[in-house]
N, C-alpha and C positions, 0 to 999 in steps of 0.2 A: 358385179360392179367392177370398174377398172381399177387396177392397182396402180397408184401413183408412186408409192415407195415400197420396196421389198427389201427386207433385211435377212441375211442368211449367215448363221454361225458367227455372229458379230461378237468380238471382245473389245471392250473399251477400257481406257485407263490413261496412264501417263508414261510414255516410253522413256527409258534412261539407260545409260551404259551399265549401271548396276541397280539391282533391285527395282525393276519396273513395277510400278503400282498398277495392279489390275483391279478395276472397279466392278466390272460385271463381264460374264462370259456366256457364250452359247445363246445369244439373243436371236430369236427367229420370230419375225412378225411382218405384217404388211399394213399399209394405210391406203384407204380408198378415197377417190375424189368425191366431193359432195358430202363428206362426213366430218364431224367434229370429234377429234380423238384427244382424250385427256390422259396425261401421264401422272400416276400417283405413286407415292412411296415416302418412307420416312426420311428425315433430314440425313444427309450424308450417304444415301443409298446409291447415288449416281445419276439422278435425274438431269442435273445441269450438264454433267459430263456427256450423257447420251445426247442431249439436245445440241451441245456444241459439236459433237462428232457428226451428227446428222447434218448440221449446218456447214460442215467443212471448216469450222474454226479450229479444230484440232484433229490430228490423225487418229484413225482406228488402230488397234493393235493387230487385229486379224479379222477375217470374214469379209462379207460383201454388203455394200449398200447400193442398191439400184434405185435410181430416180428416173421415172418414165422409161424404164428398161435399159438405162445406161448407167455404168458404174460411176459412182460419185467422183472417183479420182480421175476419170477421163474428161471431166468438164474443166474448161479454163475458168479463171476467175470471172472473166467477162460473161461467159455463158451462164455461170452460176447466178450472177446478178439478175439474169432474166428468168431463172428457174425458182429461186428461193428468196422469199422475203422474211426478215427476222425482226421481231419486236422484243427488245430486251426489257428487263425489269427495272433498270436503273432510273432513278429520278432525273428529270431533265432540269438543267439550269441554263436556259437559253434566254437571252435578252435581245432586244432590238430586232425581233423577227416575229411576224404574224403567223398564226396557225396555218393560213393558206400557203405562206412561203415555206414553212416547214414541210407541209404535205408535198409541195412541189419538189423537194429534195428526193422524193421517191422516183422522180423521173431521171435522176442522174445517170443511170446506166444507158440512157438513150440520148442524152443531150450533149455528150462530148466534153471536151476539156473545160469550156467556158460555162457550161451549165445553164445556157440560155434556153428558156422555154419558148417553143413556137406555139402556134395556134392550136395544133393537135394536142400538145402536151398540156396546155391550159385547160382544154376541154376534158381531158382525162382526169386532171386534178379536180375539176368541177364535179365530174361524175362521182369520184371517190367521196367528196364531201357530201354529195347527195345520198350516196349509199349508206353512209354513217349517220345521216340526218344531223349534221352539225353546221348548217348554213349560218346559224347565229354566232358561231365561234370563229368563222373564217378570218375576220379582220381584227380579232382580238390578239393582243400581244401574248406570246406563249407563256411568259412568266406570270401573267395574271390568271392563268387557267387553274382550276382545281385539279387534283390528281386524276379524278375520273375523266375530266374533260381532256386532259393531256393524253390519257391512254386512248381515248377515241381518236384524237389527232394522229397518234402514232399508228393506229390501225388503218386510218385513212391513208397515211403515207405508204404503208405496205400495200394497200390496194392500188394506189397510184403507180406502184412499181410494176404492176401487171404480171405477177408471177403466179404459176399454177399452185405453188406450195407456200404456205405461211407458217412459220414456227414462232411461238410465243413462249417466253420464259416468265412464269409467274405473272400473268397480265393483271391479276386482281390483288397483288400483294399489298399495296398501300391504300386500298379503297375501303370505304365503309360498306356495310352489307348491301344496302339498296344499289350502290354503284357496282358491287361485285356481280349481283344478279343481272343488272343491265348489260354489263360487258359480256358476260357468259351468254346471255340470250342474243346479244348482237352477233357474237361469233357463230353461234348456231345458225342464225338466220343467214349470215353471209355464206356459210358453207353450202346452204341450200340454194340461195339466189345466184351465187357466182360459180358454183360447182368446183370451188377450190378445195384443196386438201389443207385443212387447218389442224395443226397439232400443237398442243400446249402442255406445259408442266404446271401443276397447281397443287396447293395444299387445301383447297376448298372442296373437301370430300363431298359434303352434302350437295353442293351445287353440281359437281361432276356427276353424281349418281342420278340427278334429275334431268340434266341437260345434255350430257355427252352421248354420242352415238356409240362410241367404243371407249373402253378403259384399257390402259396399259398399267398393270400393277407390278412394281418392282419390289423384290424381296430377296434378302441374302440367302434364305433357305430354299425358296421355291423358284427363284429366278424371275423371269418375266411371264406374267399371266395376262392373256388378252381375251377380251370378249365384250359383249354388251353388258351394261349394268345389271340387266335383268337375269341374263344367263349366269353371270358371276355370283349373283345373289342366290339363285335357286340351287346351284351346284355346290354351294358352301365355300367357294374360293374367297369371297370377301370376308366371311366369318373367320376363316382360318387365318387370313392375312392380318386382320385386325384383332386377333384373339390375344389381346394384351390387357393389362390391368387398366380398368377405367373405361373400356370401350366394348360395347356389345352390339352386334348386328341384329336388328329387330326384323324378323321375317314377316311380321304382319304389315309393317309400314314400308319395308324395303329401304330403310335408312338406319343410320347409326345413332346410338344414344349412350348417355353416360351409364356405366355399369354400377348401379346403386347397390349398396350393401343392405340387404333386407333383414329386418328383425321381426316382422309380422307378415301374415298372409290374410287376404280377404278375397272372397269370391266376388267377381264382378261380372254382371250380365248386361247385355245390350250390344249395340252395333253403331258404327258410324263415328262421326266426329266427337260426340259427347262421350262415348265409351273410351276413345283414344285419349281425350283430354283428362278424364277422371283417372284413367290408368297412369298417365304421365304425372299427375299431381300426387297420387299416392306413392308412386315409385320415388319421387323426390323426397318423400318423408319416410323412406325405409319400409314401405309396405308393398309386397308383391301382390298384384291384383290381376286376375284374369279369369276366364271361364272354366279353367281346369282345376282351380284351387278348391279344396274342401275345407270349409271353416264354419264356425258358428255365426259369423257375420257375413251378410250378403248385401251387395248394393246393386240396384237396378237403375240403369241410366236411361232406359227407353231407347227407341230406334230412330226417332225423328228429332231434329234440332228444335222443332216447335214445341216439343214436350218440355214443359217448364219445371216439372218436379222430378226429383231423385228420391228413390225409396231405399231406406236402410232397414234391413231385417235383422233381428237378433233372435236366433233360434226360431221358435214358432210364434213369437209375439207379433202384434200388429206393427206395421211398418212405421218408421219415423220419416217424416217428409222434410226434404230440404229443397231450396230453389236455386242453389248455387254450389259450385265446387268448393268455394270457401266455406260454405256451411257444412258440407260433407267433412272437410278437413277438421273443422272445429269440433264436430261431434266425435269423429274418430279419435283425434288426438287427445281431447280433453276427457274422454270417458272410456273408450274401448281400449286404448293403448297405454294407459297409465301403469306404471310399475306397481307391484303389490299383489295381494292375493285376490282371486276371484273378481277380476275386472269386469267381466260380462255381467255378473250380478250387480255390481256397482252401477253399471250403465243402466240396467233395467230399473234400479231403485230411483235413479235421477230422472227417468222418463216415464 
């Protein structure tokens, strides 16, 4: 695949006469056209600094940034406006302007001083609106739009700018979860449909793992790690990066989960969604449950979602049947896991 952006030995930060603040060093990576790339990292690690540096909003400290084979510093401001579109995270407070008019501002690099749109410009704006599927928003006033709707309008504005590269800074920051998913899926689709290079910073780790083509993971110890979500999952880079209190990478699901403190263990058998959901519910209640655990208590979930019964075994006794995960939790919490002596025998006496 064609490299749109190539970074070599890049150092970023804030230059000063004394005590230059270095945020990150020795960054080497590339971004390809037609891919959605997500930049991840803890607060304060330098994600926004890197994004501003790539956007030419602030100077690099050293190294090279090549965009379409040309050094970023060799572009004029006018040329950059034809190469890079930027969508920032700031909330908009615009009145007396329709969404279509705001999108039309994306044509400003082409319209000259007066900013008057000709027939071709209006057609490009119309196409951008169609690509985002926001025809119903076009004549709405910007200040009446929800955060999710405004973000779609800003992405349409970037499309109307007709740049091969689009950078987005936390595009889902103020959105509810369904809107976050919608925006991320939209950006992924646009990278495919338009063959643009789309690069964004985000804190929405779970969505990035499921939707991004490539991840850039910034860390003070490891520097920048780049790869597909799947490769970074399998080689342990994601587990290492997020090996902090409260977060664990689940190799079975390829996602992160809360790192529960376990006080009990139960053997859990089965496959598929039912197994995953029972395991999740038990973990939330401090119970480690999986196929490898050896215990006197065993739960069978079955392999098919149509199977309505869950079976709980205590030693060699006949199984106790439950028809819901809530029922499993009630049995386990009220009988098996009570403090005191010989809780298994107490469970058997009650059943």
